[in-house]
C-alpha positions in Angstrom: 179.1 85.7 99.5 177.8 89.6 99.4 179.8 90.0 96.4 178.7 87.4 94.8 175.2 87.7 95.3 175.1 91.4 94.6 177.0 90.7 91.6 173.9 88.4 90.1 171.2 90.6 91.8 172.6 92.9 89.1 172.7 90.4 86.5 168.8 89.4 87.2 168.0 92.9 86.6 169.3 92.9 83.9 167.6 90.0 82.7 164.3 91.0 84.0 164.1 93.9 81.6 164.4 91.8 78.8 161.9 89.0 80.4 158.8 88.5 78.2 155.5 87.3 80.1 155.4 83.8 78.7 159.0 83.3 80.0 158.5 84.4 83.3 155.9 82.0 83.4 157.7 79.2 82.3 160.7 80.5 84.6 158.0 80.2 87.2 157.1 76.3 86.6 160.4 75.5 86.4 161.3 77.0 89.6 159.0 74.9 91.5 159.7 71.6 89.3 163.2 72.1 91.0 162.5 73.0 94.0 160.3 69.5 94.7 162.9 67.7 92.8 165.3 65.5 94.7 168.2 66.4 95.4 171.2 64.2 93.8 173.7 63.3 96.6 175.2 60.2 95.1 177.5 62.6 92.9 179.2 65.8 94.2 179.8 67.4 90.8 176.0 66.8 89.8 174.8 67.8 93.0 176.4 71.3 93.0 175.4 71.7 89.2 171.7 71.2 90.3 172.0 73.6 93.0 172.9 75.6 90.9 170.5 75.7 88.3 167.9 75.2 91.0 169.1 78.9 92.2 169.7 80.4 89.1 166.3 79.4 88.0 164.6 80.4 90.8 166.2 84.0 91.0 165.2 84.5 87.7 161.6 84.0 87.9 161.3 85.8 91.4 163.1 88.6 89.8 160.8 88.5 86.8 158.1 88.4 89.1 158.5 89.7 92.2 154.9 90.3 94.0 155.0 86.6 93.8 155.8 85.4 97.5 155.9 81.4 96.5 158.6 82.0 94.0 160.5 83.9 97.0 160.0 80.9 99.6 161.3 78.6 97.1 164.2 80.6 96.4 164.6 80.8 100.1 164.8 77.0 100.1 167.5 77.0 96.9 169.7 79.6 98.5 169.2 77.7 102.0 170.7 74.4 100.0 172.9 75.7 97.4 174.7 78.8 99.8 173.7 79.0 103.1 171.0 79.3 105.8 172.1 82.9 106.3 171.7 83.5 102.3 167.8 82.1 102.7 166.6 84.7 105.1 166.9 87.1 102.7 163.8 86.2 100.6 162.2 84.3 103.3 161.7 88.0 105.2 160.9 89.4 101.9 157.9 87.1 101.5 157.1 87.7 105.0 157.0 91.8 104.7 154.5 90.9 101.5 152.2 89.1 103.6 153.1 85.2 102.8 152.1 82.9 106.1 153.7 79.7 104.4 157.2 82.2 104.9 156.6 83.0 108.2 155.7 79.3 109.2 159.2 78.3 107.5 160.8 81.0 109.5 159.7 79.8 112.8 160.3 76.3 112.3 164.2 77.5 110.8 164.5 78.9 114.5 163.2 76.2 116.2 165.4 73.8 114.5 168.8 75.2 114.3 168.8 78.3 116.5 168.1 78.0 120.3 171.9 76.3 121.5 173.7 77.6 124.3 176.7 79.6 123.8 176.1 80.2 120.2 173.8 83.4 118.9 170.7 82.8 117.6 170.7 84.0 113.4 167.0 84.5 114.2 166.2 86.3 116.8 163.4 84.6 119.0 161.1 87.3 119.4 161.3 87.8 115.1 160.1 83.6 115.0 157.9 84.1 117.8 155.9 87.4 116.0 156.3 85.0 112.2 154.4 82.6 114.0 152.0 84.5 115.5 151.3 86.4 112.6 150.9 83.0 110.1 148.1 81.6 112.9 146.3 85.0 112.7 146.1 85.3 109.2 144.7 81.8 109.5 147.7 79.1 108.1 146.1 75.9 109.7 150.1 74.7 110.1 151.2 77.8 111.9 147.7 77.7 114.0 148.3 73.7 115.1 152.1 74.7 116.0 151.3 77.9 117.8 148.6 76.0 119.8 150.9 72.9 120.4 153.7 75.3 121.6 151.3 77.2 124.4 150.4 74.0 125.5 153.9 73.0 126.2 156.1 75.9 126.6 159.5 76.9 124.9 160.4 78.4 123.0 157.2 80.8 123.5 155.9 80.8 127.3 153.5 78.2 127.8 150.0 79.1 128.3 147.5 76.7 128.5 144.1 79.1 128.2 145.7 80.6 124.9 146.3 76.6 123.8 142.9 76.0 124.2 141.7 79.1 121.8 144.5 78.0 119.1 143.2 74.3 119.5 139.6 75.2 118.7 140.8 77.3 115.6 142.5 74.2 114.8 139.3 72.1 114.6 137.9 74.5 112.3 140.8 74.5 110.1 143.0 72.0 110.1 146.3 70.6 108.5 145.4 68.4 105.7 148.7 66.2 106.5 147.3 65.6 109.8 144.7 63.2 111.0 141.3 64.9 112.1 141.6 62.6 114.8 143.9 63.0 116.7 143.2 66.7 117.0 140.0 66.2 118.4 142.1 63.7 120.6 144.7 66.6 122.1 142.0 69.4 121.8 139.5 67.2 123.9 142.5 67.0 126.1 143.4 70.5 126.7 139.6 71.7 127.3 139.0 69.0 129.9 141.3 70.0 132.0 139.9 73.7 131.8 138.7 75.3 134.9 136.4 77.0 132.4 132.8 74.7 132.6 131.9 75.6 129.6 135.0 74.6 128.3 135.6 71.2 130.0 132.1 70.4 128.6 133.3 70.8 125.0 136.4 68.8 125.6 134.8 65.5 127.3 132.3 65.8 124.6 134.9 65.5 121.9 136.5 62.7 123.7 133.3 60.9 124.4 132.5 60.8 120.9 135.6 58.6 120.2 135.2 55.3 121.8 137.5 53.7 119.4 140.8 55.8 120.4 142.8 54.5 123.1 144.1 57.4 123.7 140.7 60.0 124.1 139.3 57.0 126.1 142.5 57.8 128.3 141.9 61.4 128.5 138.3 61.1 128.6 139.6 58.8 132.2 141.2 61.8 133.4 138.8 64.0 133.3 136.2 62.2 134.6 138.5 60.8 137.4 137.3 63.1 140.1 133.3 62.7 139.1 133.6 58.9 138.3 136.7 57.0 139.7 134.9 54.1 138.9 134.2 54.6 135.1 137.6 56.4 135.1 139.6 53.3 136.2 137.5 51.1 134.0 138.4 53.1 131.2 142.5 53.0 131.7 142.5 49.8 132.4 140.4 48.6 129.0 143.4 50.9 127.2 146.8 50.5 129.1 147.9 47.7 127.2 147.5 49.6 123.9 148.0 52.8 125.1 150.3 52.8 128.1 152.2 55.8 127.3 148.5 57.6 128.0 147.0 55.2 130.8 149.7 54.0 133.1 150.8 57.4 134.6 147.1 58.2 135.9 146.3 54.4 135.9 148.7 53.1 138.4 148.5 56.8 140.7 144.4 55.7 141.4 146.0 51.9 142.3 148.4 53.6 144.9 145.8 56.1 145.9 142.9 53.3 146.4 140.7 56.0 143.8 137.9 54.2 142.1 138.7 50.8 143.3 140.5 48.6 146.0 144.4 50.2 146.5 147.0 48.3 144.8 150.4 49.6 145.7 152.4 46.6 144.4 150.8 45.8 140.9 151.1 49.8 140.5 155.1 49.3 140.5 155.1 46.6 138.7 153.5 48.5 135.8 155.6 51.3 136.3 158.5 49.2 136.4 157.6 47.1 133.0 156.1 50.4 130.9 157.4 50.9 127.5 160.7 52.8 127.5 159.1 55.4 125.1 156.0 55.4 127.8 157.6 58.7 129.3 154.5 59.8 131.7 154.7 56.4 133.5 158.3 56.9 133.8 158.1 60.2 135.3 155.4 58.8 138.0 158.2 56.1 139.0 160.8 59.2 139.2 158.6 61.1 140.9 157.9 58.2 143.7 161.9 57.6 143.8 162.1 61.2 144.6 160.0 61.0 147.3 160.7 57.3 148.7 157.8 56.5 148.7 156.9 52.9 147.8 161.0 52.6 146.6 163.8 53.7 148.2 164.5 57.5 147.9 167.0 58.0 144.4 167.2 61.5 143.7 169.9 60.4 140.2 167.3 58.2 139.2 164.3 60.0 139.6 165.7 62.9 137.9 167.1 61.0 134.9 163.4 59.3 134.8 161.5 62.6 134.6 164.0 64.6 132.1 162.0 62.9 129.0 158.7 64.2 130.0 159.9 67.3 131.1 160.0 68.7 127.3 156.1 68.5 127.6 155.2 69.5 130.8 156.9 73.2 132.1 156.2 72.3 136.0 158.6 69.3 135.7 161.4 71.1 134.0 161.1 73.6 137.3 161.2 70.9 139.5 164.5 69.4 138.0 166.0 72.7 138.0 164.9 73.5 141.4 166.3 69.4 142.0 169.7 70.1 140.8 170.5 73.1 142.8 169.2 71.1 146.0 171.3 68.1 145.1 174.8 69.3 143.7 176.3 65.6 143.3 173.2 64.8 140.5 174.2 65.1 137.1 172.7 65.1 134.0 175.2 63.8 131.7 175.1 65.0 127.6 172.3 66.4 128.1 173.8 69.1 130.3 174.3 71.7 127.4 170.3 71.5 125.9 169.1 71.5 129.6 170.7 75.1 130.7 169.5 75.9 127.3 166.1 75.5 128.3 166.4 77.0 131.7 167.8 80.0 130.7 165.1 80.5 127.5 162.3 79.7 130.8 164.1 82.7 132.7 163.9 84.8 129.5 160.6 84.2 128.5 159.4 84.8 132.0 158.0 81.5 133.3 156.9 81.4 136.9 159.8 80.5 138.8 162.1 80.2 136.1 164.5 83.0 137.0 164.5 82.2 140.7 165.6 78.2 140.2 168.3 79.6 137.8 170.0 82.0 139.9 169.9 79.2 142.5 171.3 76.6 140.0 174.5 78.5 139.3 174.5 79.6 142.7 174.7 76.2 144.0 178.2 74.2 143.6 176.7 71.6 141.1 179.8 70.1 139.0 177.8 71.2 135.7 176.3 74.0 136.2 177.9 76.1 139.0 178.5 79.4 138.5 178.4 82.0 140.8 179.3 84.9 138.6 176.5 84.3 136.1 173.9 83.5 139.0 175.0 87.0 141.1 174.6 89.4 137.7 171.6 87.8 136.9 169.7 88.2 140.1 171.4 92.0 139.8 169.1 92.3 136.8 166.1 90.6 138.2 166.2 92.6 141.0 166.7 95.8 139.2 163.6 94.5 137.5 161.6 94.1 140.7 161.9 91.0 141.6 161.8 90.4 145.3 162.8 87.0 145.5 166.0 87.4 143.0 166.9 90.3 145.5 167.4 88.1 148.5 170.1 86.1 146.2 171.5 89.4 145.4 171.9 89.9 149.3 173.6 86.3 149.5 175.6 87.3 146.3 177.1 90.4 148.7 177.5 88.2 152.1 180.3 86.2 150.3 
């Protein structure tokens, strides 16, 4: 592939010297047209010709107008489809070096979608991907701002940081992506702000949610925000939207029913609502899983509890950390085909410095868990962490040496 690319670049250089301005403009337009055209996947020969034409057109157009970063982004896409993913990165990185924020966002999205696999090296380093996303957001790209905000809120592949998520969330409100409903921004950012310890942020968040009485998700988040100060109203709001927004309303409503907040205690109804929650209502299922882990109101069942927690853990770092610790303490509990992805996330959280992640991962590796036991790896990780000043890891080192 390297020889092929070199030959083509030399040909492009020769072509460029003889390309008049009007021809360069025509090439650019054709490159963009081909980039937006649907691919004909019904016929292999037709598809191959289409890809080769697309790639060659964009290559010539970019060579004729090297300052046009949009052409480099288009060329990157052509390489991705016509050659391979690795080839697509060269023009993308060139566009990034020239300050193109779409190229920066594309690089991060490529990493997030196609790297991050256990036992397989990342084609794009995580640090490069994170830097690209942050730079695109700092330069004002609306899609990058929102992408950064949502990832900072949940964590992975960037360390979770709720305060920073709120900052970028408010930036997104002022500069929203065109493809997403502005109402959704107000709901989500209002929720983040309403959970803040900062009184001013909390006030702004509640105001955003109060201004959306027609949205059930906003009313559910509003109920969570005012629950401590006005439990009666909070419970009424949750009852009002539990059927239309069960994923948002059922978990806090059932918790209030169990604890008797805002009205009579009704544990039996709470359990009934949790058990009948839709399969895609991850938060209520996670609450039912917590009850099973504690053996509260239902028989203790760690395996089923972990199973119910896993879908919600993708949005909540504390839940991910809890599962890692539970598996170390209950080595008979397995996570099935999810094991590789789960272990990758645990390693990623530790590498990013998420609180408690390294200790939990070491404990899991040093356990007798049938899917995750790795005493050599756990001891090596403990040694590295201890050398970096981790006092908890140092205790694991002593444990390893004793054995």
